[in-house]
KEZA-60361 format. One record per residue (C-alpha): x negated, y negated, z negated. Coordinates in nm, 2 decimals, padded with zeros to 4 digits, m for minus. Example, Ala and Ser with C-alpha at 12.3 -4.5 7.8 and 13.67 -1.06 7.14 Angstrom:
REM KEZA-60361
m01.23|00.45|m00.78
m01.37|00.11|m00.71
END
This chain:
REM KEZA-60361
m02.26|m02.00|m00.57
m02.51|m02.01|m00.29
m02.59|m01.60|m00.15
m02.30|m01.50|m00.38
m02.21|m01.16|m00.21
m01.86|m00.93|m00.19
m01.84|m00.66|m00.04
m01.46|m00.59|00.06
m01.22|m00.35|00.20
m01.16|m00.55|00.56
m00.77|m00.50|00.45
m00.81|m00.64|00.16
m00.99|m01.01|00.30
m00.77|m01.28|00.40
m00.96|m01.60|00.41
m01.22|m01.81|00.32
m01.42|m02.15|00.32
m01.60|m02.21|00.63
m01.93|m02.24|00.44
m01.88|m01.86|00.34
m02.08|m01.63|00.57
m01.83|m01.30|00.73
m02.02|m01.01|00.84
m01.87|m00.66|00.89
m02.10|m00.38|00.80
m01.99|m00.02|00.90
m01.97|00.26|00.62
m02.19|00.52|00.63
m02.00|00.80|00.45
m01.84|00.92|00.76
m01.56|01.13|00.52
m01.45|00.85|00.36
m01.38|00.69|00.65
m01.15|00.97|00.77
m01.04|01.09|00.47
m01.04|00.84|00.17
m00.80|00.53|00.29
m01.05|00.25|00.29
m01.14|00.29|00.70
m01.51|00.33|00.79
m01.61|m00.09|00.83
m01.59|m00.36|00.50
m01.65|m00.71|00.60
m01.97|m00.87|00.33
m01.88|m01.19|00.21
m02.18|m01.44|00.17
m02.12|m01.79|m00.07
m02.11|m02.05|m00.13
m01.80|m02.06|m00.14
m01.40|m01.97|m00.21
m01.27|m01.62|m00.08
m00.88|m01.52|m00.05
m00.89|m01.15|m00.10
m00.58|m00.94|m00.13
m00.42|m00.60|m00.22
m00.17|m00.52|m00.02
m00.27|m00.49|00.39
m00.16|m00.84|00.57
00.13|m00.58|00.82
00.29|m00.52|00.51
00.32|m00.85|00.34
00.45|m00.97|00.67
00.70|m00.68|00.63
00.78|m00.77|00.24
00.79|m01.19|00.39
01.01|m01.12|00.73
01.30|m01.04|00.54
01.33|m01.40|00.38
01.22|m01.60|00.71
01.52|m01.82|00.82
01.62|m01.76|01.15
01.91|m02.01|01.37
02.17|m01.74|01.26
02.11|m01.78|00.84
END
């Protein structure tokens, strides 16, 4: 829907359609950035368009997938 907005952790953002505006937002709560685990930056995604979010950081996701990727020795 036009103007619809989602705010998410940067590590949760995976992909979106080109019609979705992507903006990095600094969180004003300094202590949450250091202690809360979500970091000091969020992403603001404004539609229309589809957005794909994930619950696992991309580095952890890649580590889970790597053992299943075929190699030349398999």
